[in-house]
Structures are given as C-alpha cells and as structure tokens.
C-alpha positions as CSV (number, residue, x, y, z in Angstrom):
1,M,-23.2,-8.9,12.8
2,S,-19.8,-10.6,12.9
3,R,-16.9,-8.9,11.2
4,I,-13.6,-9.9,9.8
5,N,-10.2,-8.8,11.2
6,L,-8.2,-8.1,8.0
7,N,-4.6,-7.3,7.6
8,I,-3.0,-6.5,4.2
9,T,0.8,-6.3,4.0
10,T,3.3,-5.9,1.3
11,A,7.1,-5.8,1.5
12,E,6.8,-2.0,1.8
13,G,4.6,-2.2,4.8
14,E,1.0,-2.5,6.1
15,I,-1.6,-1.3,3.6
16,F,-4.7,-2.0,5.7
17,S,-5.5,-3.3,9.1
18,G,-9.0,-3.3,10.6
19,N,-12.4,-4.8,10.6
20,V,-14.4,-5.4,7.5
21,D,-17.8,-6.9,6.6
22,S,-16.3,-8.8,3.6
23,V,-13.4,-8.9,1.2
24,T,-13.6,-9.9,-2.5
25,L,-10.3,-10.6,-4.3
26,P,-8.8,-12.4,-7.2
27,G,-7.7,-15.9,-6.3
28,E,-5.5,-17.9,-8.6
29,I,-8.5,-20.0,-9.9
30,G,-11.1,-17.2,-9.8
31,E,-12.6,-14.5,-7.7
32,M,-13.4,-15.3,-4.1
33,T,-15.4,-13.5,-1.4
34,I,-14.6,-14.0,2.3
35,L,-17.3,-13.5,4.8
36,P,-17.3,-13.8,8.6
37,S,-16.9,-17.3,9.9
38,H,-15.3,-18.5,6.6
39,A,-13.7,-21.9,6.5
40,Q,-10.0,-22.0,6.9
41,L,-8.2,-21.4,3.7
42,I,-4.7,-20.7,2.3
43,S,-4.5,-19.7,-1.4
44,T,-2.4,-17.8,-3.9
45,L,-3.7,-14.6,-5.3
46,S,-3.5,-13.3,-8.8
47,S,-3.5,-9.7,-10.0
48,G,-6.7,-7.7,-10.0
49,E,-9.2,-5.8,-8.0
50,M,-9.8,-6.2,-4.3
51,K,-13.1,-4.9,-2.8
52,L,-13.5,-4.3,0.9
53,V,-16.9,-3.7,2.4
54,I,-16.6,-1.6,5.6
55,N,-19.9,-0.6,7.3
56,K,-21.7,-1.2,4.0
57,E,-19.3,1.2,2.2
58,E,-17.1,-0.2,-0.6
59,E,-13.3,0.5,-0.9
60,F,-11.2,-0.7,-3.8
61,L,-7.6,-1.7,-3.9
62,S,-5.3,-2.9,-6.7
63,I,-3.5,-6.1,-5.8
64,I,-0.6,-7.8,-7.6
65,G,-0.2,-11.4,-6.6
66,G,0.5,-12.8,-3.2
67,F,-1.1,-15.1,-0.6
68,I,-4.2,-15.2,1.6
69,Q,-4.7,-17.1,4.8
70,V,-8.2,-17.2,6.3
71,N,-8.9,-18.5,9.8
72,K,-12.6,-18.0,10.6
73,D,-12.8,-14.2,11.3
74,F,-9.1,-13.4,10.8
75,V,-7.7,-12.8,7.4
76,V,-4.1,-12.1,6.5
77,I,-3.1,-11.1,2.9
78,L,0.6,-10.9,2.0
79,A,0.6,-9.2,-1.4
80,D,3.4,-8.7,-3.8
81,A,2.0,-5.2,-4.3
82,A,-1.2,-3.5,-3.2
83,E,-2.5,0.0,-3.4
84,R,-5.6,1.7,-2.1
85,D,-7.7,3.6,-4.6
86,S,-7.0,6.9,-2.7
87,Q,-3.3,6.4,-3.4
88,I,-3.6,6.1,-7.2
89,D,-2.6,9.1,-9.2
90,L,-4.6,8.8,-12.5
91,D,-2.2,10.9,-14.6
92,R,0.8,8.7,-13.4
93,A,-1.3,5.5,-14.0
94,E,-2.1,6.6,-17.6
95,Q,1.5,7.4,-18.3
96,A,2.5,4.0,-16.9
97,L,0.0,2.4,-19.2
98,K,1.4,4.1,-22.2
99,R,5.0,3.2,-21.3
100,A,3.9,-0.5,-20.7
101,E,2.1,-0.6,-24.1
102,E,5.3,0.7,-25.8
103,R,7.4,-1.9,-24.0
104,V,5.1,-4.7,-25.1
105,A,5.2,-3.5,-28.7
106,N,9.0,-3.2,-28.7
107,S,10.0,-6.3,-26.7
108,K,12.9,-8.1,-28.2
109,T,13.0,-11.2,-26.0
110,D,10.5,-13.5,-24.3
111,M,11.8,-12.2,-20.9
112,D,11.3,-8.6,-22.0
113,L,7.8,-9.4,-23.3
114,Q,6.9,-11.2,-20.0
115,R,8.0,-8.2,-17.9
116,A,6.2,-5.8,-20.3
117,V,3.0,-7.7,-20.1
118,S,3.2,-7.8,-16.3
119,S,3.7,-4.0,-16.2
120,L,0.8,-3.6,-18.6
121,R,-1.5,-5.7,-16.5
122,R,-0.5,-3.7,-13.3
123,A,-1.1,-0.4,-15.1
124,K,-4.5,-1.4,-16.3
125,I,-5.6,-2.6,-12.9
126,R,-4.4,0.6,-11.2
127,L,-6.1,2.8,-13.9
128,K,-9.4,0.8,-13.4
129,I,-9.3,1.2,-9.6
130,G,-8.4,4.9,-9.9
131,K,-11.2,5.6,-12.3
132,K,-13.7,3.9,-10.0
133,R,-12.7,6.3,-7.2
134,K,-13.0,9.3,-9.5
135,N,-16.4,8.2,-10.7
136,R,-17.6,7.8,-7.0
137,S,-16.2,11.2,-5.9
138,P,-18.8,14.0,-5.4
139,N,-16.3,16.4,-7.0
C-alpha cells in the first residue's frame, strides 16, 4: 500500500516527519482526510484535532492554524502551533483552561476578548487530545 510522506513544522521546529497511511485535520471550511495519491491542494488550516494513522495505529496532535500543501504522496503542514498528544501535560492543560476561562469572563476590550477566546480554544483542544491519550493508555 502506498503511503504519504508527511512533514509538520512550526516556528519552533519540526513536530513530525515520516510516512503515514493518512492524515485527518481541520481545514478552514471543514475536516479533511488526506490519503495516498491525493490531488494537489493548498489550504489554510483552523484550530483543532489532527489524526495521523501510522501502520493502522492512530496518533493525535493538537493544531492551531496554519497551511497545508499536498502534492500526491508528499504533504507539508506549516502550523502556527502543533503538539503531539505525548507532549501534553494534562495538569498544565487544565490550569491553562481555567486561566483562559477567567480571561474571557474578565475581558475589558474586544481585543482582550479575542485573545482570551483564542487561548480558551487552544486550551480546550490540548485538553481533549491529552485526555484521548490518557484513555488509550494501558496504565
């Protein structure tokens, strides 16, 4: 079976590089799944959950915006931020969610509210992905 050569990069560095069976991620107009031999595509990404299937095993990442370029079996994702499920500390994610909720409640200006809502969205995504990993763990 054909595979996809995937590279995920943020400003901080490379998050993932390798071959995958498929990648599902949040596009600006909805969720999309990229399979081998996909048509060429360039799209913006929104914030949400990214799922990689590698040898029939699922791995999840949180992604915050960016761009995707697909060229048949080669996919490049330039994300504003991305984090593998194994990197998410659930305690820190829960604390970040509480802080973001307080910021939303106490926002004084539209700009403050916009930033607070963005932080809240990111915290919720990270918490969701971290909980998925915890629920899959045999511990």
